[in-house]
C-alpha positions as CSV (number, residue, x, y, z in Angstrom):
1,C,0.0,0.0,0.0
2,D,3.0,2.3,0.4
3,L,1.6,3.8,3.6
4,T,3.8,6.0,5.7
5,E,3.6,7.5,9.2
6,K,1.3,10.2,7.8
7,S,-1.3,7.6,7.1
8,C,-1.3,6.5,10.7
9,D,-3.0,9.7,11.9
10,I,-5.9,9.1,9.6
11,V,-6.2,5.5,10.7
12,A,-6.0,6.5,14.3
13,S,-9.0,8.9,13.8
14,A,-11.0,6.1,12.2
15,L,-10.2,3.8,15.2
16,Q,-11.5,6.5,17.6
17,S,-14.8,6.8,15.7
18,S,-17.8,5.6,17.8
19,N,-19.1,3.5,14.9
20,S,-15.8,1.9,13.8
21,P,-16.5,-1.7,12.8
22,L,-12.8,-2.5,12.4
23,R,-11.6,-5.6,14.3
24,D,-8.6,-6.7,12.2
25,L,-6.0,-4.3,10.7
26,D,-2.9,-5.5,8.9
27,L,-0.5,-2.6,8.1
28,S,2.5,-4.9,7.5
29,Y,5.0,-4.1,4.7
30,N,4.6,-0.4,5.1
31,N,7.2,2.2,6.2
32,L,5.3,3.3,9.2
33,R,8.3,3.7,11.5
34,D,8.1,4.4,15.2
35,S,6.6,7.8,14.7
36,G,3.7,6.3,12.8
37,V,3.0,3.7,15.4
38,K,3.0,6.3,18.1
39,L,0.3,8.2,16.1
40,L,-1.7,5.0,15.6
41,C,-1.6,4.2,19.3
42,A,-3.7,7.3,20.1
43,G,-6.6,5.5,18.2
44,L,-5.8,2.1,19.8
45,M,-6.2,3.6,23.3
46,S,-9.6,5.1,22.6
47,P,-12.6,3.5,24.4
48,N,-14.3,3.4,20.9
49,C,-11.6,1.2,19.4
50,K,-12.6,-2.4,19.1
51,L,-9.6,-3.7,17.2
52,Q,-8.6,-7.2,18.1
53,R,-5.8,-8.0,15.7
54,L,-3.0,-5.6,14.5
55,G,-0.3,-6.5,12.0
56,L,2.8,-4.4,12.1
57,G,5.3,-6.8,10.5
58,W,8.1,-5.3,8.4
59,C,7.2,-1.7,9.2
60,N,10.7,-0.4,9.9
61,L,10.1,-0.3,13.7
62,T,12.6,-0.1,16.5
63,E,12.5,-0.3,20.3
64,G,11.4,3.3,20.2
65,C,7.8,2.4,19.6
66,C,7.5,-0.4,22.2
67,E,6.8,1.7,25.2
68,V,3.7,3.2,23.6
69,L,2.6,-0.2,22.4
70,A,3.0,-1.4,25.9
71,S,0.7,1.3,27.1
72,V,-1.9,0.1,24.6
73,L,-1.6,-3.4,26.0
74,N,-2.2,-2.3,29.6
75,S,-5.0,0.1,28.7
76,P,-8.3,-1.0,30.2
77,H,-10.0,0.0,27.0
78,S,-7.8,-2.2,24.7
79,E,-9.5,-5.2,23.0
80,L,-6.2,-6.2,21.3
81,R,-5.8,-10.0,21.2
82,D,-3.2,-10.5,18.5
83,L,-0.2,-8.3,17.8
84,E,2.2,-9.2,15.0
85,L,5.6,-7.4,15.1
86,R,7.7,-9.7,13.0
87,D,10.9,-8.6,11.3
88,N,11.3,-5.3,13.0
89,E,14.4,-4.1,14.9
90,L,12.8,-4.3,18.4
91,Q,15.8,-6.0,20.1
92,D,15.9,-6.9,23.8
93,S,15.2,-3.3,24.9
94,G,12.0,-3.2,22.9
95,V,10.9,-6.6,24.2
96,R,11.6,-5.4,27.8
97,A,9.2,-2.4,27.2
98,L,6.5,-4.7,25.6
99,S,6.8,-7.0,28.6
100,A,5.8,-4.2,30.9
101,G,2.5,-4.2,29.0
102,L,2.2,-8.0,29.0
103,E,2.5,-8.2,32.8
104,D,-0.4,-5.8,33.4
105,P,-3.7,-7.4,34.4
106,H,-5.5,-5.3,31.8
107,C,-3.6,-7.0,29.0
108,K,-5.8,-9.3,26.9
109,L,-3.3,-10.3,24.3
110,H,-3.5,-14.0,23.3
111,R,-0.8,-13.9,20.6
112,M,2.3,-11.9,19.9
113,G,4.6,-12.4,16.9
114,L,8.2,-11.4,17.5
115,S,9.8,-13.5,14.7
116,G,13.1,-12.0,13.5
117,C,13.1,-9.1,16.0
118,R,16.6,-9.7,17.3
119,V,15.6,-11.2,20.6
120,T,18.3,-12.8,22.8
121,Q,18.3,-14.4,26.2
122,R,17.8,-11.0,27.9
123,G,14.6,-10.4,26.0
124,C,13.5,-13.9,26.9
125,D,14.1,-13.1,30.6
126,S,11.8,-10.1,30.3
127,L,9.1,-12.1,28.6
128,A,9.3,-14.9,31.1
129,S,9.0,-12.4,34.0
130,A,5.9,-10.9,32.3
131,L,4.3,-14.3,31.7
132,C,4.8,-15.3,35.4
133,S,3.2,-12.0,36.5
134,N,0.2,-12.4,34.2
135,P,-0.1,-16.0,33.1
136,S,-3.8,-16.0,32.2
137,H,-3.8,-14.5,28.7
138,L,-0.9,-15.0,26.3
139,R,-1.2,-18.4,24.6
140,E,1.1,-18.0,21.6
141,L,4.5,-16.4,21.3
142,D,6.3,-16.5,18.0
143,L,10.1,-16.2,18.5
144,R,11.3,-17.8,15.3
145,Y,14.5,-16.4,13.8
146,N,15.9,-15.0,17.0
147,H,18.8,-15.9,19.2
148,P,17.5,-16.8,22.6
149,G,20.2,-19.4,23.3
150,D,19.6,-22.4,25.5
151,S,19.2,-20.3,28.7
152,G,16.5,-18.1,27.0
153,V,14.6,-21.2,25.9
154,R,15.0,-22.7,29.4
155,V,13.7,-19.5,31.2
156,L,10.7,-19.3,28.9
157,S,9.7,-22.9,29.2
158,S,9.7,-22.6,33.0
159,A,7.5,-19.5,32.9
């Protein structure tokens, strides 16, 4: 679609609309960047937003957008169940920020895709801690094409 961060403001407005029927939105393969996701999150935190699935794979994102995404996850208004972030440069620091959202009791996320996001054992430690704090929701975690090492796998499997 060749969408950029400028498009995110328009999408955020649509998500805030009281009659928005949108439940599934895949913006993957667009150059949204961190600034675009930050704009999008304003719509995601609206009490009117009913979005349950958001695809942001291959959107040129870094750890810089993860804190605001975490605030969406822990928002009492969020209906988000599935968040796809594959093939972005989130790294361990981004995963640590996302984990803060995952551990919140308001988080309703069932699935998170982090394939190819440069997650190592440190990121796995953060995820495991979040899963132990809020074990009731997340059911699927995609960590393919990362480098968790044996210790990362071990800590996640014990969470």
